[in-house]
C-alpha positions in Angstrom: 95.3 91.6 186.5 94.9 91.5 182.8 92.2 91.3 180.1 90.4 94.4 181.3 89.1 92.8 184.5 87.4 95.3 186.7 88.5 95.8 190.4 86.9 96.1 193.8 88.3 99.3 195.3 87.9 100.9 198.7 88.5 104.7 198.7 88.6 106.8 201.9 90.3 107.1 205.3 91.4 104.4 207.8 90.8 105.0 211.5 93.1 107.3 213.4 94.1 107.7 217.0 94.1 111.2 218.6 96.2 112.6 221.3 93.3 114.4 222.9 90.6 112.4 224.5 87.3 112.9 222.7 88.8 114.9 219.9 88.1 114.4 216.2 91.0 114.2 213.7 90.4 116.8 211.0 92.2 115.2 208.0 90.0 115.4 204.9 90.1 118.5 202.6 92.4 120.3 205.0 95.6 122.1 204.3 96.5 121.7 208.0 95.7 118.8 210.2 94.1 119.5 213.6 92.2 117.7 216.3 88.9 119.4 217.1 86.8 118.9 220.2 83.8 120.1 218.2 83.1 117.3 215.8 83.9 118.4 212.2 84.1 116.5 209.0 84.9 118.2 205.6 84.2 116.5 202.3 87.3 115.5 200.4 86.7 116.8 196.9 89.6 115.2 195.0 89.2 111.8 196.7 85.4 112.0 196.0 86.1 112.7 192.4 88.5 109.7 192.2 85.8 107.4 193.7 83.2 108.6 191.3 85.5 108.3 188.3 86.5 104.7 189.3 82.9 103.7 189.6 81.9 105.3 186.3 84.7 103.2 184.7 83.0 100.0 185.9 84.9 99.3 189.1 83.1 98.1 192.2 83.8 101.1 194.5 83.2 101.4 198.3 83.5 104.7 200.0 84.9 104.2 203.5 85.7 107.2 205.7 86.4 105.5 209.1 86.9 109.0 210.7 83.5 110.4 209.7 81.7 107.0 210.1 83.4 106.4 213.5 84.6 102.9 212.5 87.0 101.4 214.9 90.3 99.8 214.0 88.9 96.3 214.6 85.8 96.9 212.6 88.0 98.3 209.8 90.1 95.2 209.6 86.9 93.0 209.7 85.5 95.0 206.8 88.6 94.6 204.7 88.4 90.8 205.4 84.7 90.7 204.4 84.9 92.8 201.3 88.2 91.4 199.9 89.1 94.6 197.9 91.8 94.5 195.2 92.9 98.0 196.1 92.7 100.4 199.0 93.3 104.0 198.1 93.6 106.7 200.8 95.0 110.1 201.7 97.5 111.0 204.4 99.2 114.1 205.9 102.4 114.8 207.8 101.2 114.5 211.4 99.5 111.1 210.8 101.8 109.5 208.2 103.6 107.3 210.8 100.2 105.9 212.0 99.5 105.2 208.4 102.8 103.4 207.8 101.9 101.0 210.7 98.4 100.5 209.3 99.8 99.7 205.8 102.1 97.1 207.2 99.4 95.5 209.3 97.1 95.3 206.2 99.8 93.9 204.0 100.6 91.2 206.6 97.0 90.2 207.1 96.0 90.6 203.4 99.1 89.9 201.2 97.1 90.2 198.0 95.7 93.6 198.8 97.2 96.5 196.9 97.5 99.8 198.7 97.9 103.2 197.1 98.5 106.4 199.2 98.3 110.0 198.2 98.5 113.5 199.9 100.8 116.5 200.3 103.4 114.8 202.5 104.0 111.8 200.4 104.0 113.9 197.2 107.0 115.8 198.7 108.7 112.7 200.2 107.5 109.6 198.3 110.7 107.6 198.8 110.4 108.1 202.6 107.0 106.4 202.7 108.1 103.6 200.2 111.0 102.8 202.6 109.1 103.0 205.9 106.2 100.8 204.9 105.2 98.1 202.4 102.8 100.3 200.5 102.5 99.4 196.8 101.9 102.8 195.2 102.6 106.4 196.2 100.7 108.9 194.0 102.3 112.3 193.7 100.7 115.7 193.0 97.2 117.0 193.8 95.7 115.5 190.6 95.5 112.1 192.3 92.0 111.5 191.0 93.3 111.6 187.4 96.4 109.6 188.5 94.6 106.8 190.3 92.3 106.3 187.3 95.4 105.9 185.1 96.9 103.5 187.7 93.8 101.3 187.9 93.6 101.2 184.1 97.3 100.1 183.9 96.8 97.4 186.6 93.7 96.1 184.8 95.5 95.9 181.5 98.8 94.7 182.9 100.4 97.8 181.4 103.3 100.0 182.5 102.6 102.1 185.7 102.2 105.7 184.7 104.7 108.4 185.5 104.2 110.2 188.8 103.3 107.0 190.6 106.1 105.4 192.8 105.8 101.6 193.0 107.7 98.4 193.5 109.2 95.8 191.1 109.2 92.9 193.5 111.2 94.5 196.5 112.9 97.2 194.4 111.4 100.7 194.7 110.7 102.2 191.3 110.9 106.0 191.4 108.0 107.5 189.5 108.8 111.2 189.4 105.9 113.7 189.7 102.5 113.2 188.0 102.0 115.9 185.4 98.4 116.6 184.4 97.9 116.8 180.7 94.1 116.7 180.7 91.6 119.5 181.4 89.9 119.6 184.8 86.6 119.6 182.9 87.2 116.0 181.9 86.7 114.9 185.6 83.2 113.7 186.5 80.8 115.5 188.7 81.1 113.8 192.1 78.4 111.2 193.0 77.2 112.5 196.4 75.3 109.3 197.1 78.3 107.0 196.5 80.6 109.3 198.6 78.0 109.8 201.4 77.8 113.6 201.4 75.4 113.3 204.4 78.4 112.5 206.6 79.9 115.9 206.0 77.4 118.2 207.4 79.1 119.3 210.6 80.8 122.7 209.9 79.4 125.7 211.7 80.6 128.3 209.1 78.1 127.1 206.5 74.5 128.0 207.1 72.6 126.0 204.5 71.8 122.4 205.1 72.5 120.2 203.3 75.7 121.7 201.9 78.4 120.5 199.6 82.1 121.2 199.0 83.5 121.6 195.5 86.7 122.9 193.9 86.4 125.2 190.9 90.2 125.2 190.6 93.3 123.5 191.9 94.3 125.2 193.9 95.3 128.9 194.2 96.3 131.1 191.3 98.6 133.1 193.7 100.3 129.9 194.9 103.2 131.6 196.7 102.3 131.7 200.4 105.3 130.0 202.1 103.3 128.3 204.8 100.8 126.6 202.5 101.8 123.0 201.9 99.4 122.5 198.9 101.2 125.3 197.1 104.5 123.5 197.1 103.7 119.8 197.1 100.3 119.2 195.5 100.0 122.2 193.1 103.5 123.6 192.7 104.3 126.5 190.4 103.0 125.9 186.9 100.4 123.2 187.8 97.5 125.5 188.7 94.3 124.6 186.7 90.8 125.9 186.7 87.5 124.5 185.5 85.4 126.4 183.0 82.6 128.5 184.5 80.1 126.4 182.4 81.5 123.2 183.9 81.2 124.5 187.5 77.6 125.7 186.7 76.7 122.1 185.6 77.8 120.9 189.0 75.8 123.6 190.7 72.7 122.4 188.8 73.3 118.8 189.8 73.9 119.7 193.4 70.7 121.7 193.6 68.4 119.6 191.4 69.6 116.1 192.3 71.3 116.3 195.7 69.0 118.9 197.2 72.0 121.1 198.2 71.2 124.5 199.8 74.7 125.9 200.1 77.9 125.3 198.2 81.4 126.0 199.4 84.0 126.4 196.7 87.3 125.3 198.3 89.7 126.3 195.6 92.6 128.0 197.3 91.2 131.2 195.9 88.3 131.5 193.5 89.5 132.5 190.1 88.8 136.2 189.5 88.7 138.5 186.4 86.7 137.3 183.5 86.2 133.8 185.0 84.4 135.2 188.0 82.3 137.6 185.9 81.2 134.8 183.6 80.3 132.5 186.5 78.3 135.2 188.2 76.5 135.9 185.0 75.6 132.2 184.6 74.3 132.0 188.1 72.1 135.1 187.6 70.8 134.2 184.2 70.0 130.6 185.1 68.1 131.7 188.3 70.2 129.4 190.5 71.3 132.5 192.4 67.9 132.2 194.0 68.1 128.5 194.5 71.4 128.0 196.3 73.9 130.0 198.4 77.5 130.0 197.2 80.5 130.7 199.4 84.3 130.5 198.6 87.8 131.4 199.5 89.0 134.9 198.4 92.2 137.0 198.5 92.4 140.6 199.8 93.0 143.0 196.9 91.8 140.5 194.3 88.5 142.3 193.4 86.8 145.7 194.0 83.4 146.8 195.2 81.6 146.3 191.9 82.8 142.6 191.8 81.7 142.1 195.3 78.2 143.5 194.4 78.1 141.2 191.4 79.0 138.2 193.6 76.2 139.1 196.1 73.7 139.3 193.2 74.9 135.9 192.0 74.1 134.3 195.3 77.4 134.5 197.1 77.1 134.6 200.9 80.4 134.0 202.7 83.9 134.8 201.7 86.9 133.3 203.5 90.0 135.5 203.6 93.5 134.7 204.9 94.5 137.6 207.1 97.4 135.7 208.5 99.2 138.7 210.2 98.7 142.4 210.7 102.4 143.0 210.3 103.8 144.0 206.9 107.1 142.4 207.6 105.4 139.1 208.2 103.2 139.4 205.1 106.2 140.1 203.0 108.3 137.3 204.5 105.6 134.7 203.9 105.0 136.0 200.4 101.3 136.7 201.0 101.3 139.3 198.3 99.0 141.8 200.1 99.4 145.0 202.1 98.1 145.4 205.7 95.9 148.3 204.3 94.3 145.8 201.9 92.8 143.9 204.8 90.5 146.5 206.4 89.7 148.1 203.0 88.7 144.6 201.6 86.6 143.8 204.6 84.7 147.1 204.3 84.0 146.7 200.6 82.8 143.1 201.0 80.5 144.1 203.9 79.2 147.1 201.9 78.2 144.6 199.2 76.3 142.6 201.8 78.6 139.6 202.1 79.6 137.7 205.2 83.3 137.4 206.0 85.4 134.6 207.6 89.0 135.6 208.5 91.9 133.3 209.3 94.9 134.4 211.3 98.0 132.6 212.5 100.1 133.0 215.7 103.6 131.7 216.5 105.8 132.7 213.5 109.4 132.1 214.5 110.3 135.6 213.6 107.3 137.5 215.1 107.5 139.0 218.6 104.7 139.1 221.1 104.0 142.7 220.2 103.6 141.8 216.6 101.3 138.9 217.5 99.2 141.3 219.5 99.0 143.7 216.5 97.3 140.9 214.6 94.9 140.1 217.5 94.1 143.8 217.8 93.3 144.2 214.1 91.2 141.0 214.0 89.4 142.1 217.2 88.6 145.5 215.7 87.3 144.1 212.5 85.1 141.6 214.3 83.6 144.0 217.0 83.0 146.8 214.4 81.0 144.5 212.2 83.5 144.3 209.3 84.0 140.5 209.8 81.7 137.8 211.1 83.9 134.8 211.8 87.5 134.6 213.0 89.6 131.5 213.0 93.0 131.4 214.8 95.6 128.7 214.3 99.1 128.0 215.4 101.8 128.3 212.7 102.9 124.7 211.9 104.9 124.6 208.7 105.0 121.2 207.0 108.0 119.6 205.2 107.9 120.8 201.6 107.1 124.4 202.5 109.7 127.2 202.3 108.7 128.3 205.8 109.6 124.8 207.1 113.0 124.9 205.3 113.7 128.4 206.8 112.8 127.2 210.3 115.1 124.2 210.0 118.0 126.4 208.5 117.7 128.9 211.3 117.3 126.2 214.0 113.9 127.5 215.1 112.2 124.1 215.5 111.3 123.0 219.0 111.1 119.4 217.9 113.2 117.1 215.6 112.4 117.9 212.0 111.0 114.4 211.4 108.9 114.3 214.7 105.9 114.4 212.4 103.3 113.4 215.0 104.1 116.6 216.9 103.0 118.7 213.8 99.4 118.2 214.8 98.8 121.7 216.3 98.2 120.5 219.8 101.3 122.6 220.7 103.6 125.0 218.9 106.6 123.4 217.2 108.4 126.7 216.5 110.6 128.9 218.8 109.7 132.6 218.9 111.8 135.7 219.9 109.9 136.3 223.2 106.8 134.0 223.5 106.4 130.7 225.2 104.3 127.9 223.8 101.7 128.5 226.4 101.5 132.2 225.5 100.9 131.3 221.8 98.1 128.9 222.7 96.7 131.6 225.0 96.5 134.1 222.2 94.6 131.6 220.1 92.3 130.9 223.0 91.6 134.6 223.5 90.3 134.8 220.0 87.4 132.6 220.9 87.0 133.4 224.6 87.3 137.2 224.4 85.9 138.1 220.9 83.2 135.6 220.2 82.0 135.6 223.8 82.2 139.4 224.2 78.8 141.1 224.9 79.4 143.4 221.9 79.9 140.6 219.4 77.0 138.5 220.8 74.6 141.5 220.7 75.5 142.3 217.1 75.1 138.7 216.1 71.7 138.3 217.8 70.4 141.3 215.8 71.1 139.3 212.6 68.8 136.4 213.6 65.7 136.5 211.3 64.7 132.9 210.9 64.8 129.4 212.5 67.8 128.6 210.2 69.6 131.6 211.8 68.9 130.3 215.3 70.3 126.9 214.4 73.3 128.5 212.7 74.0 130.6 215.8 73.7 127.6 218.2 76.1 125.6 216.1 78.5 128.5 216.0 78.4 128.8 219.8 79.1 125.0 220.1 82.1 125.4 217.8 83.5 128.4 219.7 83.3 126.5 223.0 85.0 123.6 221.3 87.8 125.8 220.1 88.3 127.2 223.6 88.9 123.6 224.6 91.2 123.0 221.6 93.6 125.7 222.8 93.4 125.2 226.5 96.2 123.5 228.4 
């Protein structure tokens, strides 16, 4: 295309098949792919920013999330035929990339003029693999793919050179694009259009109490950025690429979400909210503007990042829920995965946050290839004590599944600790462990995850404490949604 002709662009997710009957693929805005029996859809912040930006630039943009909208494969193909887009732009991950390769080839066969661009952590690490295994036109690397796709579309429209960081084809030849380097500020990105991107589809997460709610990202992604299991740290936002928005810019989005979109709770899904002066400034803006009384704010947090006074300030500023990565109760493990915390930080941090009146969501992982059953039970014991003693409110257990691109994956391959072939990507979907352990079977690992939900959430002590917190109809709804989610997770980890 040339002469500044604008394009019709579909942004979103194609349909996916799941291994488990009745399960929902959890792909969008997830560091780790899973299949949930409790239907859950999380808003994809960067993809949403991309769609908004492309529309603001005058393109005809269609938001199409076939997973959240439950659009079948046949209906998806029919929609492409009807709309005749110039470009289809979507995100993939390791466990489903092979499905997406097949889908790309089908689309290219049926619609030869359609251009297809793909992004995500897996293809950022292995762009050539995807270029070789399917006929995709563009692979966009890095986690700034909203900025990159805007640059790409502008280049296509003007007939200009494809920007660095975008792998593409010159006829049949693969042109290596390197890695996309962001030179702009995050504040230059637009506030997401929640009507265009159908925010109403993404209201099924039991951890968030306010309805409707919205996901945002105040930073990309985590200022720590060293945890060896986190694929975003090493593929989308590797060392040196961390960026944060200004507190004022985030505050503008808060105002839009409340005043225009009617949002009652915001979840900031930056890997960890930026602390220090940034956090103090943002809290001050929330308090002085009065929006601390208009909306609830929740976010990801690191143990040891702030103290009691900061937690109190966050509570005053309207913060409700903090999500912490506990990961393991064994210092040897925390050191090996470069978590950067001490075991003692965990309980101390929980107590301080609860003292400030905040709710806590903890995440833990089971099945490290170097952890024994005894060590795994140490983690379960600590998590159980924190939950039953009222120092945490929500606990999420997952199986350790390191993706290509992470140091943990490379170590597992080097030490011959994979139970599967290293490129059996479809088995990295957390339906079963993929790592050997010193003394645990796969069934035992899944059983420990199951016990988190069946023996903690369903214990009389936890239920009694939770029932005492119910003070409104919203609390009743929140509790019932939580119960439904727990029962779903019991099914997720059952044989």
